[in-house]
SETORDREN-461865 format. One record per residue (C-alpha): residue number from 1; x, y, z; chain; residue in three letters. Coordinates in pm, 1 decimal. Example, Ala and Ser with C-alpha at 12.3 -4.5 7.8 and 13.67 -1.06 7.14 Angstrom:
// residues 2
pos/px/py/pz/unit/code
1/1230.0/-450.0/780.0/A/ala $
2/1367.0/-106.0/714.0/A/ser $
***
This chain:
// residues 137
pos/px/py/pz/unit/code
1/9098.5/17005.0/10382.9/A/unk $
2/9113.7/16741.5/10658.0/A/unk $
3/8976.2/16399.0/10570.6/A/unk $
4/8883.2/16482.9/10214.6/A/unk $
5/8944.0/16249.7/9925.4/A/unk $
6/9123.7/16527.4/9740.4/A/unk $
7/9414.5/16495.7/9982.9/A/unk $
8/9482.7/16136.2/9870.3/A/unk $
9/9729.4/16062.1/9593.9/A/unk $
10/9701.2/15765.4/9360.2/A/unk $
11/9985.8/15512.7/9382.7/A/unk $
12/9982.0/15280.3/9083.2/A/unk $
13/10048.9/14925.0/9202.1/A/unk $
14/9951.9/14752.9/8881.5/A/unk $
15/10199.7/14502.6/8756.8/A/unk $
16/10189.8/14310.7/8432.5/A/unk $
17/9885.7/14089.7/8410.6/A/unk $
18/9958.5/13720.8/8426.8/A/unk $
19/9800.6/13550.0/8123.7/A/unk $
20/9783.0/13218.1/8312.6/A/unk $
21/9524.0/13347.5/8561.0/A/unk $
22/9158.2/13357.3/8467.2/A/unk $
23/9084.4/13659.7/8682.2/A/unk $
24/9289.7/13971.4/8631.1/A/unk $
25/9222.5/14228.7/8898.9/A/unk $
26/9421.7/14539.2/8964.2/A/unk $
27/9468.0/14680.1/9309.9/A/unk $
28/9464.9/15057.5/9337.6/A/unk $
29/9636.8/15223.7/9631.5/A/unk $
30/9575.1/15573.1/9753.2/A/unk $
31/9795.8/15738.0/10010.8/A/unk $
32/9743.7/16060.5/10199.1/A/unk $
33/10023.7/16310.9/10238.3/A/unk $
34/10191.3/16256.9/10577.4/A/unk $
35/10155.4/16625.1/10662.1/A/unk $
36/9776.4/16600.0/10649.4/A/unk $
37/9777.0/16315.8/10900.8/A/unk $
38/9997.9/16497.6/11151.2/A/unk $
39/9752.9/16785.6/11191.1/A/unk $
40/9429.5/16588.2/11160.6/A/unk $
41/9210.9/16583.0/11475.4/A/unk $
42/9076.0/16239.8/11377.9/A/unk $
43/9420.6/16084.6/11354.6/A/unk $
44/9379.6/15851.6/11654.2/A/unk $
45/9054.9/15709.6/11511.7/A/unk $
46/9186.3/15675.4/11157.4/A/unk $
47/9541.8/15545.6/11176.3/A/unk $
48/9651.0/15220.6/11331.1/A/unk $
49/10023.7/15257.2/11263.8/A/unk $
50/10270.0/15540.3/11241.4/A/unk $
51/10251.1/15605.8/10866.8/A/unk $
52/10008.8/15809.4/10660.3/A/unk $
53/9660.5/15682.7/10580.7/A/unk $
54/9648.4/15429.2/10295.6/A/unk $
55/9340.5/15301.2/10114.9/A/unk $
56/9341.2/14992.3/9894.8/A/unk $
57/9067.3/14922.6/9643.4/A/unk $
58/9038.0/14629.2/9406.9/A/unk $
59/8917.0/14669.5/9052.8/A/unk $
60/8539.7/14608.9/9055.1/A/unk $
61/8508.9/14638.9/9432.5/A/unk $
62/8211.9/14872.0/9393.2/A/unk $
63/8022.3/14584.2/9228.5/A/unk $
64/8092.0/14362.9/9528.5/A/unk $
65/7963.8/14634.8/9761.9/A/unk $
66/7641.4/14668.1/9560.4/A/unk $
67/7588.9/14291.5/9572.4/A/unk $
68/7653.8/14283.0/9948.5/A/unk $
69/7395.8/14555.5/10003.7/A/unk $
70/7142.3/14361.1/9793.9/A/unk $
71/7208.9/14040.1/9984.4/A/unk $
72/7169.5/14212.7/10322.7/A/unk $
73/6798.4/14272.4/10256.0/A/unk $
74/6548.2/14029.7/10409.6/A/unk $
75/6383.6/13923.5/10082.0/A/unk $
76/6722.3/13840.7/9927.7/A/unk $
77/6815.4/13633.3/10232.6/A/unk $
78/6490.0/13437.7/10202.4/A/unk $
79/6546.6/13382.5/9829.5/A/unk $
80/6900.5/13259.9/9893.8/A/unk $
81/6776.0/13029.1/10169.8/A/unk $
82/6525.1/12878.2/9926.1/A/unk $
83/6800.7/12833.0/9667.9/A/unk $
84/7006.9/12645.6/9923.2/A/unk $
85/6720.3/12402.7/9979.8/A/unk $
86/6651.3/12336.4/9613.3/A/unk $
87/6968.1/12375.5/9408.8/A/unk $
88/7252.5/12303.0/9646.1/A/unk $
89/7107.1/11961.9/9727.4/A/unk $
90/7166.7/11852.9/9369.4/A/unk $
91/7533.6/11943.9/9393.5/A/unk $
92/7565.5/11767.6/9727.2/A/unk $
93/7395.1/11457.7/9588.2/A/unk $
94/7621.2/11449.5/9283.0/A/unk $
95/7933.3/11491.8/9491.9/A/unk $
96/7845.8/11277.3/9791.3/A/unk $
97/7636.0/10996.4/9643.4/A/unk $
98/7756.7/10981.9/9284.5/A/unk $
99/8126.4/11049.6/9344.7/A/unk $
100/8136.5/11341.1/9101.8/A/unk $
101/8410.8/11563.7/9233.8/A/unk $
102/8597.2/11632.6/8909.1/A/unk $
103/8565.4/11600.3/8535.4/A/unk $
104/8715.0/11289.0/8383.0/A/unk $
105/8763.4/11414.5/8028.0/A/unk $
106/8993.5/11685.8/7905.3/A/unk $
107/8871.0/11996.1/7733.9/A/unk $
108/8562.4/12213.2/7746.7/A/unk $
109/8357.7/11996.2/7509.8/A/unk $
110/8404.1/11686.2/7724.1/A/unk $
111/8332.6/11880.2/8043.1/A/unk $
112/8007.7/12008.7/7889.5/A/unk $
113/7914.9/11655.7/7781.1/A/unk $
114/7984.1/11517.1/8125.6/A/unk $
115/7782.2/11797.1/8287.7/A/unk $
116/7493.7/11729.1/8049.1/A/unk $
117/7495.4/11357.0/8130.0/A/unk $
118/7505.5/11429.1/8502.4/A/unk $
119/7214.5/11672.0/8468.1/A/unk $
120/7017.4/11416.8/8266.5/A/unk $
121/7080.0/11148.3/8529.5/A/unk $
122/6978.9/11383.6/8812.5/A/unk $
123/6658.6/11483.1/8631.8/A/unk $
124/6564.8/11120.1/8555.5/A/unk $
125/6620.4/11023.9/8918.6/A/unk $
126/6408.0/11317.2/9031.8/A/unk $
127/6131.8/11227.6/8785.5/A/unk $
128/6133.9/10865.3/8904.0/A/unk $
129/6115.6/10980.2/9264.6/A/unk $
130/5820.3/11208.7/9189.1/A/unk $
131/5636.1/10932.5/9001.6/A/unk $
132/5685.8/10684.9/9287.5/A/unk $
133/5560.7/10939.8/9540.6/A/unk $
134/5252.8/11014.5/9324.9/A/unk $
135/5169.4/10644.2/9288.4/A/unk $
136/5211.0/10572.1/9662.0/A/unk $
137/5123.7/10884.1/9860.1/A/unk $
***
């Protein structure tokens, strides 16, 4: 059958996972039999090169596609725009005005402590700003 998924064969391209990387994704490759491509009427629209049709999919790619479809809706775009106004400013302030571009301690416990202190400082500055604006509108 021309153009059907049943004509594709799975080519395992998984290598050994590297334990040093935090993300371990496999790439799956599917390749159509060359004979199917030679007789296919859609060949000129499908193939860019001279070889048979190949499809590459990453592990978990369907989750990315679902998230992209969610984010393409108008209400999600508005919600993300609002997040950019409220949350991202805190990160920009910490990086640009406070010089926080990396953790100074080693280890997860020290990174959590440093993040907690930064959050506390940001919240106290915000509270002070709100109190000053309420006292002098």
